[in-house]
C-alpha positions in Angstrom: 0.0 0.0 0.0 1.3 3.4 -0.9 2.2 5.8 1.9 0.0 8.8 2.6 2.9 11.0 1.5 3.1 9.1 -1.8 -0.7 9.4 -2.3 -0.6 13.2 -1.6 2.4 13.6 -3.9 0.6 11.7 -6.7 -2.3 14.2 -6.6 0.1 17.1 -7.3 1.7 17.4 -10.7 5.5 17.7 -10.2 7.2 20.9 -11.5 10.3 20.7 -13.6 13.6 21.7 -12.2 15.2 24.7 -14.1 18.4 22.6 -14.3 17.7 18.9 -13.8 21.4 18.0 -13.8 22.5 20.6 -11.2 24.7 19.2 -8.4 25.7 20.6 -5.1 29.3 21.0 -6.3 28.2 22.9 -9.4 26.0 25.2 -7.4 28.9 25.8 -5.0 31.2 26.6 -8.0 28.5 29.0 -9.3 28.4 30.7 -5.9 32.2 31.2 -6.1 31.8 32.6 -9.6 29.5 35.3 -8.2 32.1 36.6 -5.7 33.5 39.3 -8.0 30.0 40.7 -8.6 29.1 40.4 -4.9 32.2 42.2 -3.8 31.8 44.9 -6.4 28.2 45.4 -5.3 28.8 45.7 -1.6 28.6 49.5 -1.4 25.6 49.7 -3.6 23.8 47.1 -1.5 24.6 48.9 1.7 23.8 52.4 0.4 20.6 51.3 -1.4 19.2 49.3 1.5 18.5 46.2 -0.6 20.2 43.6 -2.7 20.8 45.3 -6.1 18.6 44.1 -8.9 21.3 42.6 -11.0 22.5 40.6 -8.0 19.0 39.5 -7.1 18.5 38.4 -10.7 21.7 36.4 -10.7 20.6 34.6 -7.5 17.2 33.8 -8.8 18.5 32.6 -12.2 21.3 30.6 -10.5 18.8 28.6 -8.4 20.0 29.9 -5.0 16.5 30.1 -3.6 15.8 26.5 -4.6 18.6 24.8 -2.6 16.3 23.2 0.0 13.1 23.6 -2.0 11.4 20.2 -2.6 12.2 18.5 -5.8 8.5 18.0 -6.4 8.0 21.7 -6.7 10.9 22.5 -8.9 13.6 22.7 -6.2 16.9 20.9 -5.9 16.3 19.4 -2.5 20.0 19.5 -1.6 20.9 18.8 2.0 21.5 21.2 4.9 25.3 21.0 4.8 25.1 22.1 1.1 22.8 24.9 2.0 25.3 26.2 4.7 28.3 25.8 2.3 26.6 27.8 -0.4 25.4 30.5 2.0 28.9 30.9 3.4 30.3 31.3 -0.1 27.7 34.0 -1.0 28.3 35.8 2.3 32.0 35.7 1.6 31.3 38.1 -1.3 28.7 40.2 0.5 27.4 39.5 4.0 24.1 41.4 3.4 23.3 39.5 0.2 24.2 36.3 2.1 21.8 37.1 4.8 18.9 37.7 2.4 19.7 34.6 0.4 19.9 32.5 3.6 16.8 33.7 5.4 14.6 33.8 2.3 16.1 30.6 0.8 15.6 28.6 3.9 11.8 29.0 4.3 10.9 26.1 2.0 11.6 23.9 5.0 8.8 25.6 6.9 6.5 25.7 3.9 6.9 22.0 3.6 4.7 21.6 6.8 1.7 23.3 5.2 -1.0 21.2 3.6 0.0 19.7 0.2 -2.6 21.8 -1.6 -1.2 25.0 0.0 2.3 24.2 -1.2 1.0 23.5 -4.8 -0.8 26.8 -4.7 2.1 28.8 -3.4 4.7 27.3 -5.7 2.4 27.8 -8.7 3.3 26.7 -12.2 7.0 27.6 -12.0 8.1 26.9 -8.5 9.4 30.5 -8.2 9.1 31.1 -4.4 10.9 33.8 -2.3 9.2 34.0 1.0 10.6 36.4 3.7 9.1 36.3 7.1 9.0 38.0 10.5 8.0 37.0 14.0 7.7 40.3 15.9 5.9 42.1 17.1 3.2 39.4 17.4 0.0 40.2 15.5 -3.5 39.3 16.6 -5.5 37.2 14.1 -9.3 37.2 14.5 -11.0 33.9 13.8 -13.6 33.9 11.1 -15.4 31.1 9.2 -12.8 29.5 7.0 -9.8 31.4 8.2 -8.4 34.5 10.0 -8.6 38.3 9.5 -5.7 40.4 10.5 -4.4 44.0 10.4 -0.8 44.2 11.6 2.7 45.4 11.0 5.8 43.1 11.4 9.3 44.6 11.6 12.7 43.5 10.2 11.4 41.4 7.3 14.7 40.7 5.6 14.6 40.4 1.8 11.0 41.6 1.5 11.8 43.7 -1.6 12.4 40.6 -3.6 9.7 38.4 -2.1 6.8 36.7 -3.8 5.1 35.8 -0.5 5.5 36.7 3.2 5.1 34.7 6.5 4.0 36.6 9.6 3.4 35.2 13.1 0.2 36.0 15.0 -1.6 35.1 18.2 -5.2 33.9 17.7 -7.6 36.4 19.3 -9.5 35.1 22.3 -7.6 31.8 22.5 -6.7 31.4 26.1 -4.2 28.7 25.2 -2.1 31.3 23.4 -2.2 29.5 20.0 0.2 31.0 17.4 -0.3 30.8 13.7 2.2 31.4 10.9 0.2 33.2 8.3 1.3 32.8 4.6 0.2 35.7 2.4 1.0 37.1 -1.1 3.5 39.9 -1.1 1.1 42.0 -3.3 -1.3 42.0 -0.4 1.4 43.7 1.8 2.7 47.2 2.0 6.4 47.8 2.7 7.7 50.7 4.7 11.4 51.4 4.9 12.2 51.8 8.7 15.5 49.9 8.6 18.0 52.6 9.8 20.9 50.7 11.4 24.7 50.9 11.6 25.2 47.5 9.8 23.3 45.0 7.6 21.7 48.0 5.9 21.5 46.1 2.6 19.3 43.3 3.9 16.2 45.5 3.3 14.8 44.3 6.7 11.8 46.6 6.5 8.3 46.8 8.0 5.6 44.7 6.3 2.0 45.6 6.9 -1.3 43.8 6.1 -4.6 45.7 6.5 -8.0 43.9 7.0 -6.6 40.9 5.2 -8.4 37.5 5.2 -6.1 34.5 5.4 -7.8 31.2 4.7 -7.2 28.2 7.0 -5.0 26.4 4.6 -2.5 29.2 4.7 -2.3 29.3 8.5 0.1 26.9 10.3 -0.3 26.3 14.0 3.1 26.7 15.7 4.5 26.9 19.2 7.2 28.9 20.9 8.8 32.2 20.2 12.2 30.8 19.2 13.1 31.9 15.7 11.3 29.7 13.3 8.4 28.8 15.7 8.0 25.0 15.5 4.9 23.5 13.8 2.7 21.8 16.4 1.8 19.0 14.0 4.8 16.8 13.4 3.2 15.3 10.3 4.8 16.3 6.9 2.0 16.3 4.3 3.8 15.0 1.3 7.6 14.9 1.4 9.6 11.7 2.1 12.9 13.4 2.6 13.6 13.4 6.4 15.0 16.9 6.1 11.5 18.3 5.9 10.5 16.7 9.3 13.4 18.1 11.3 13.3 20.9 13.9 12.9 24.3 12.2 14.5 26.5 14.9 18.1 25.0 14.9 18.2 25.2 11.1 17.2 28.8 10.9 19.7 29.7 13.6 22.3 27.8 11.6 21.5 29.7 8.4 22.2 32.9 10.3 25.5 31.5 11.6 26.6 30.5 8.1 26.3 34.2 7.1 28.7 35.2 9.9 31.2 32.5 8.9 31.1 33.5 5.3 31.7 37.1 6.2 34.7 36.2 8.3 36.2 34.4 5.3 35.4 37.5 3.1 37.2 39.7 5.6 40.2 37.3 5.6 40.3 37.4 1.7 40.8 41.2 1.9 43.3 40.9 4.7 45.3 38.5 2.7 45.4 40.8 -0.3 46.4 43.7 2.0 49.3 41.7 3.5 50.5 40.6 0.1 50.6 44.1 -1.3 50.9 46.8 1.4 54.5 47.7 2.4 55.7 48.1 5.9 56.2 51.6 7.3 59.9 50.9 8.2 62.9 49.8 6.2 63.4 47.6 4.2 59.8 48.4 3.2 58.8 44.9 2.3 55.3 43.7 1.9 53.6 43.1 5.3 53.4 39.4 4.6 57.1 39.2 5.5 56.5 40.6 9.0 56.4 37.8 11.6 53.8 39.7 13.7 51.5 40.1 10.6 52.0 36.4 9.9 50.8 35.5 13.4 47.8 37.7 13.1 46.9 36.1 9.8 47.5 32.6 11.1 45.2 33.2 14.1 42.5 34.6 12.0 42.7 31.7 9.5 42.5 29.2 12.3 39.3 30.8 13.6 37.7 30.8 10.2 38.7 27.3 9.3 37.3 26.0 12.7 34.0 27.9 12.2 33.7 26.6 8.6 34.3 23.0 9.6 31.9 23.2 12.5 29.2 24.8 10.3 29.4 22.0 7.7 29.5 19.3 10.4 26.4 20.8 12.0 24.6 20.6 8.7 25.6 16.9 8.4 24.4 16.3 12.0 21.1 17.9 11.2 20.5 15.5 8.4 21.7 12.5 10.5 19.3 13.5 13.3 16.4 13.9 10.9 17.2 10.6 9.1 17.4 8.7 12.4 14.1 10.1 13.5 12.4 9.1 10.3 14.0 5.7 9.8 14.9 4.5 13.3 12.3 6.2 15.5 15.1 8.1 17.4 13.6 11.4 18.4 15.0 14.6 16.9 14.5 16.1 20.4 15.2 19.3 22.3 18.7 18.2 23.3 19.7 17.6 19.7 18.3 21.0 18.7 20.2 22.7 21.5 23.4 21.0 20.4 23.0 22.3 16.9 22.1 25.8 18.2 25.2 25.8 20.5 27.5 25.0 17.6 25.9 27.7 15.4 26.2 30.3 18.2 29.9 29.4 18.7 30.5 29.7 15.0 29.2 33.3 15.1 31.5 34.0 18.0 34.6 32.5 16.2 33.7 34.5 13.1 33.4 37.7 15.2 36.8 37.1 16.8 38.4 36.7 13.4 36.8 39.8 12.0 37.7 41.8 15.1 41.3 40.7 14.8 41.5 41.6 11.1 39.9 45.0 11.7 42.2 45.8 14.6 45.4 44.9 12.8 44.7 45.8 9.1 45.4 49.5 9.8 43.1 52.5 10.1 43.0 53.3 6.4 42.2 49.7 5.4 39.6 49.2 8.2 38.0 52.4 9.5 38.0 54.6 6.4 34.5 55.1 5.0 33.5 52.5 2.5 36.3 50.0 3.2 35.0 46.4 3.1 36.7 45.2 6.2 34.8 47.9 8.2 31.6 46.9 6.4 32.1 43.3 7.4 32.7 44.4 11.0 29.6 46.5 11.2 27.4 43.9 9.6 28.4 41.1 11.9 28.3 43.4 14.9 24.6 43.9 14.1 24.1 40.2 13.3 25.4 39.3 16.8 22.7 41.3 18.5 20.0 38.9 17.4 18.3 37.4 20.5 18.6 33.8 19.3 22.4 34.1 18.9 23.0 34.9 22.6 24.9 31.8 23.9 24.2 32.2 27.6 20.5 31.1 27.5 21.3 28.1 25.3 24.2 27.0 27.6 21.8 27.1 30.6 19.1 25.1 28.8 21.6 22.4 27.8 23.2 22.3 31.2 19.7 21.8 32.8 18.9 19.0 30.4 22.2 17.1 30.9 22.7 17.8 34.6 19.7 19.0 36.6 17.0 17.0 34.9 19.0 13.8 35.3 19.1 14.1 39.1 15.6 15.5 39.5 
């Protein structure tokens, strides 16, 4: 007898992939090939407050928003480690563009938990989906026959300028249990206000998104729990996808995609630092390039070790995510809170390692190379300084939760 997932899939006509033969390696090479364009567009991205149109077009045409999109809906359905590797490469060229690609490109995992018919409706005939989202401030959705009605504004919706749809979190009005719903709406039903005035990550276009007296049908509302980033679906059932990736925890993945941006930015700063050490002369005789200076060599080596460690941990965490999801699907081993906290701790530590590398590079590159207006090292520093302020990236709370699980809860 066919599984329920197979029966649901059979009712939905598969969409063709734009490039059926695309592999993770080829996509990663494509991301590397974008680096000159991304580096050249950094200032425009920052000054314009959004990913430049030519860069956005290259990302869309290159398939970068389809990395974890289900194959059934025209995506490539690559694994989580591949997603992190590609995001690190894009962020290496431009951290703001990496942020938008990561946050928007990761949402097919959450969409996979909506009813099969909803997914078919949202992906349409071409599978062209770019769905930014925002959690705060919580909206209030009024229950009506067949759905919900809402008027609300969400802030910091990264990548909303290039979105086709939008996900906003709301509390159901009058529900004493505090039920939360993730509402999925068309971007054309939203208004966007630019209120994103920050010292870093300016190019992410993390603007205010508003809906006014909008009716959202039931099939576009997903019941979720918790205020952790990427609130977890309450129903563990996956409507139509057999790949275990789509049944894993949402929160740890979305925190991981943020960390991948920081790691890529650290590598991007290291690229510039290396170029500087190879070309800039010392201030004292014999006026050799700074790469000959043992102190500069130590600085570079320390920064490189931090970046290499963060990169390796990031890829390993993606592999662990897949292993946890596969074990849960095939062996009945729960992808539980402890495993989610483990992935979160690694991601948060990767952000910290990346920050240490960027701070070291910024401090030792020289004032002109770092602090002068428009210099990319300074831009990387500002961007990751802002990224680190995200509540879900604060390590202390995660450390306490994990310690309680492994220590206190064991002794009662």
